[in-house]
C-alpha positions in Angstrom: -5.7 5.0 -6.2 -5.1 2.0 -3.9 -3.6 -1.2 -5.3 -5.3 -3.6 -2.9 -8.6 -1.7 -3.1 -9.1 -2.6 -6.8 -11.0 -5.9 -6.3 -13.9 -4.1 -8.0 -14.0 -1.6 -10.8 -15.8 1.7 -10.6 -17.8 2.2 -13.9 -19.1 5.6 -13.1 -18.9 7.8 -16.2 -16.6 5.2 -17.7 -16.6 6.6 -21.3 -15.6 10.1 -20.2 -13.0 8.8 -17.8 -11.6 6.5 -20.4 -11.3 9.5 -22.8 -9.3 11.5 -20.3 -7.1 8.5 -19.4 -6.2 7.8 -23.0 -5.6 11.5 -23.6 -3.2 11.5 -20.6 -1.4 8.5 -22.0 -0.9 10.2 -25.4 0.3 13.4 -23.7 2.6 11.3 -21.5 4.1 9.6 -24.5 4.8 12.8 -26.3 6.5 14.2 -23.2 8.8 11.2 -23.1 9.5 11.5 -26.8 10.5 15.2 -26.4 12.7 14.4 -23.5 14.4 11.6 -25.5 14.8 13.8 -28.6 16.6 16.5 -26.6 19.6 14.1 -26.7 20.4 14.5 -23.0 19.0 11.2 -21.9 15.5 9.9 -21.6 13.2 9.6 -18.6 14.2 7.1 -15.9 11.3 4.8 -16.6 12.3 4.5 -20.2 16.0 4.5 -19.8 16.6 0.7 -20.0 14.8 0.1 -23.3 16.3 3.3 -24.7 19.9 2.1 -24.0 19.1 -1.3 -25.4 17.7 0.3 -28.6 21.2 1.6 -29.4 22.7 -1.9 -29.2 19.8 -3.8 -30.8 18.8 -1.6 -33.7 16.1 -4.1 -34.7 14.4 -3.4 -31.4 12.6 0.0 -31.6 12.4 2.1 -28.5 8.6 1.8 -28.3 8.7 -2.0 -28.6 11.4 -2.3 -25.9 9.2 -0.2 -23.7 6.3 -2.5 -24.3 8.3 -5.5 -23.4 9.7 -3.9 -20.2 6.2 -3.0 -19.1 5.0 -6.6 -19.7 7.8 -7.6 -17.3 6.6 -5.1 -14.8 3.1 -6.7 -15.0 4.5 -10.2 -14.5 6.5 -9.0 -11.5 3.3 -7.5 -10.0 1.5 -10.9 -10.4 4.3 -12.7 -8.6 4.5 -10.2 -5.8 0.8 -9.8 -5.1 -0.4 -13.4 -5.7 -4.1 -13.6 -4.8 -4.1 -9.8 -4.2 -3.5 -9.2 -7.9 -7.1 -8.6 -8.9 -8.1 -9.4 -12.5 -8.9 -5.7 -13.2 -5.2 -5.0 -13.0 -4.8 -7.0 -16.2 -6.2 -3.9 -17.9 -2.6 -2.8 -17.7 -1.9 -4.9 -20.7 -4.1 -3.0 -23.2 -2.9 0.2 -21.4 0.6 -0.9 -22.3 -0.4 -1.4 -25.9 -1.9 2.0 -26.1 1.0 3.8 -24.4 3.7 2.0 -26.4 1.8 2.7 -29.7 1.5 6.4 -28.7 5.2 6.5 -27.9 6.1 5.0 -31.3 3.9 7.6 -33.0 5.4 10.4 -31.0 8.9 9.4 -31.8 8.1 9.3 -35.5 6.2 12.6 -35.4 9.2 14.2 -33.7 11.7 12.7 -36.1 12.9 16.1 -37.3 13.5 17.3 -33.8 17.2 16.7 -33.2 18.7 19.7 -31.5 22.5 19.9 -31.2 22.8 23.4 -29.7 22.9 23.0 -25.9 20.4 25.7 -25.1 17.9 24.2 -27.6 18.5 20.8 -26.1 17.8 22.1 -22.6 14.7 23.9 -23.8 13.5 20.7 -25.5 14.2 18.7 -22.3 12.3 21.2 -20.1 9.3 21.2 -22.6 9.3 17.4 -22.5 9.3 17.4 -18.7 6.4 19.9 -18.6 4.4 17.8 -21.2 5.2 14.6 -19.3 4.1 16.0 -16.0 0.8 17.3 -17.5 0.2 13.9 -19.1 0.7 12.1 -15.8 -1.7 14.5 -14.0 -4.3 13.9 -16.7 -3.8 10.2 -16.8 -4.2 9.8 -13.0 -7.2 12.1 -12.6 -9.9 9.6 -13.9 -8.8 7.0 -11.3 -9.1 4.0 -13.7 -6.1 1.7 -13.6 -2.4 1.9 -13.1 0.1 2.1 -15.9 2.7 -0.7 -15.4 5.5 1.6 -14.3 3.2 2.9 -11.5 1.6 -0.5 -10.7 4.9 -2.2 -10.0 5.9 0.5 -7.5 2.6 0.2 -5.7 3.0 -3.6 -5.7 6.5 -3.5 -4.3 5.4 -1.1 -1.6 2.4 -3.3 -0.7 4.5 -6.5 -0.7 7.3 -5.2 1.5 5.2 -2.9 3.7 7.2 0.3 2.9 6.0 3.8 2.1 5.2 4.4 -1.5 7.4 7.5 -1.8 10.4 5.7 -0.5 9.9 2.7 -2.8 9.4 5.1 -5.8 12.8 6.8 -5.1 14.6 3.5 -4.8 12.9 2.1 -7.8 13.9 5.1 -10.0 17.5 4.9 -8.7 17.6 1.2 -9.6 16.4 1.9 -13.1 18.9 4.7 -13.6 21.8 2.6 -12.1 20.8 -0.3 -14.3 20.8 1.9 -17.4 24.2 3.4 -16.6 25.6 -0.1 -16.0 24.1 -1.4 -19.3 25.5 1.5 -21.2 29.0 1.2 -19.8 29.0 -2.6 -20.4 27.7 -2.4 -23.9 29.5 0.7 -25.1 32.1 1.7 -22.6 30.5 5.1 -22.3 27.1 6.6 -21.4 24.5 6.4 -24.2 20.9 7.2 -23.7 21.5 8.2 -20.1 22.5 11.7 -19.1 21.5 14.9 -17.3 18.1 14.7 -18.8 17.4 11.4 -17.0 18.2 13.0 -13.7 16.3 16.2 -14.5 13.1 14.3 -15.2 13.2 12.9 -11.6 13.2 16.3 -10.0 11.2 18.4 -12.5 8.3 16.1 -13.6 6.9 15.5 -10.1 6.8 19.3 -9.5 4.9 19.8 -12.8 2.4 17.1 -11.8 1.8 19.0 -8.5 1.5 22.3 -10.3 -1.0 20.8 -12.7 -3.1 19.2 -10.0 -3.2 22.5 -8.0 -3.9 24.9 -10.9 -5.7 23.0 -13.7 -9.3 23.3 -12.7 -10.5 20.8 -15.3 -8.6 18.0 -13.5 -10.9 18.5 -10.4 -13.9 18.0 -12.7 -12.3 14.9 -14.2 -11.6 13.4 -10.8 -15.2 14.1 -9.8 -16.4 11.8 -12.7 -15.4 8.7 -10.6 -17.8 9.6 -7.9 -20.6 11.4 -9.8 
């Protein structure tokens, strides 16, 4: 998917691709919920709203995530200017779907609160696997960016740097901001931990594994050109 290419919108097999995209969003959200429920810190992309949810108890984690993603979309518009094509505004309904799925996932996993470290680690690893699979499914239909990906692409395009390098720096900034927020608000780390770091290294490898070994993803990707 190329950010500046999206001045048009490929409608080939749109219904089927939309199904797989939404399925990926749902799987993605349950992965983040599992990681969060492990109690070892949430994913880097969700770390800021998760830390804030401890301080502002009236602001649910899913709602904070929705607001942060809206900020990501606004930043994309500012950075890209005329190169921000209207189709990218589809990130707004995508944000609504994703945040809603995250809220449902957190409620559905309400009884999952492991306190025994091996169980916490197992829950974290399961969450990373689910999240990685969700990302692979979500990207396969080649429809539109989710805001957390869109802002990385927009920054890379705006400053002329490699996408991978920008992604690493962006994730580090999110984690550093979460750590700073936590220390300022609580004087200790809350919502950020080893799980936050683990997601950075594990999830990407799961995405690669899914893309290499899940044959149905090849068929999903083919829908965009069929």
